[in-house]
C-alpha positions in Angstrom: -37.6 79.9 -19.8 -37.7 80.7 -23.5 -40.0 78.6 -25.6 -39.0 78.5 -29.4 -41.4 77.6 -32.1 -40.2 76.8 -35.6 -41.4 75.5 -38.8 -39.3 73.0 -40.8 -40.1 72.6 -44.4 -38.7 69.3 -45.7 -39.1 65.6 -45.6 -39.5 63.3 -42.6 -35.8 62.5 -42.5 -34.9 66.2 -42.4 -37.4 66.8 -39.4 -36.0 63.7 -37.5 -32.4 64.9 -38.0 -33.4 68.4 -36.7 -35.1 67.1 -33.7 -32.2 64.8 -32.9 -29.7 67.6 -33.2 -31.8 69.9 -30.9 -32.3 67.2 -28.3 -28.6 66.6 -28.2 -27.8 70.3 -27.3 -26.8 70.9 -23.6 -29.6 72.3 -21.6 -32.4 71.3 -23.9 -34.8 69.0 -22.2 -38.0 69.3 -24.4 -38.2 69.1 -28.1 -41.7 68.2 -29.6 -43.4 68.2 -32.9 -46.7 69.9 -32.4 -49.8 69.3 -34.7 -50.7 72.0 -37.1 -54.2 73.3 -36.3 -54.8 75.0 -39.7 -56.5 72.7 -42.3 -54.8 72.6 -45.7 -57.4 71.7 -48.2 -57.5 72.3 -51.9 -60.6 74.0 -53.1 -62.5 71.3 -54.9 -63.6 73.9 -57.6 -60.0 75.0 -58.3 -58.6 74.2 -61.7 -55.4 73.0 -60.0 -57.1 70.8 -57.3 -55.4 67.5 -56.9 -52.5 68.1 -59.4 -49.2 66.7 -58.2 -47.1 69.8 -59.1 -49.0 71.7 -56.3 -47.9 69.3 -53.7 -44.7 70.4 -52.1 -42.5 69.4 -49.2 -44.2 68.8 -45.8 -44.2 71.5 -43.1 -43.7 70.5 -39.5 -44.1 72.6 -36.4 -41.5 72.0 -33.6 -41.5 73.5 -30.1 -38.3 73.7 -28.0 -37.9 74.7 -24.4 -34.6 76.4 -23.6 -33.4 77.2 -20.2 -32.1 80.7 -21.1 -31.6 83.2 -24.0 -28.1 82.0 -24.6 -29.1 78.4 -25.2 -32.2 79.7 -27.4 -29.5 81.5 -29.5 -27.5 78.3 -29.9 -30.7 76.4 -30.9 -31.4 79.0 -33.6 -27.8 78.9 -34.9 -27.7 75.0 -34.9 -31.0 74.7 -36.6 -30.2 77.2 -39.3 -26.8 75.4 -40.0 -28.4 72.0 -40.2 -31.1 73.3 -42.5 -28.6 74.7 -44.8 -26.9 71.3 -44.9 -30.1 69.4 -45.5 -31.3 71.9 -48.1 -34.4 72.3 -45.9 -36.1 75.6 -44.6 -36.4 76.6 -41.1 -38.5 79.5 -39.9 -38.7 80.8 -36.3 -41.9 82.4 -34.9 -41.1 85.6 -33.2 -42.7 86.1 -29.8 -44.7 89.3 -29.5 -44.3 91.4 -26.4 
């Protein structure tokens, strides 16, 4: 069973729409937003620390279990199309062999 991991860069509404779309696809039973384990902290000594223009859209990690490679391909295609429509960014982690 292929497990896809993707990052969505966009607002909360974009991520909610992405997860709803993925859950609605035939064969998909598990879609979950997983926590980001990397701390994202500004350097307190940085000249740009705390400035509002360095704050960008949120990044959300999503994990999807697909029953087969064909469904995984449909997940990728649907996620890319919706991200384009929402003006969001979606990135898929490639599995290493």
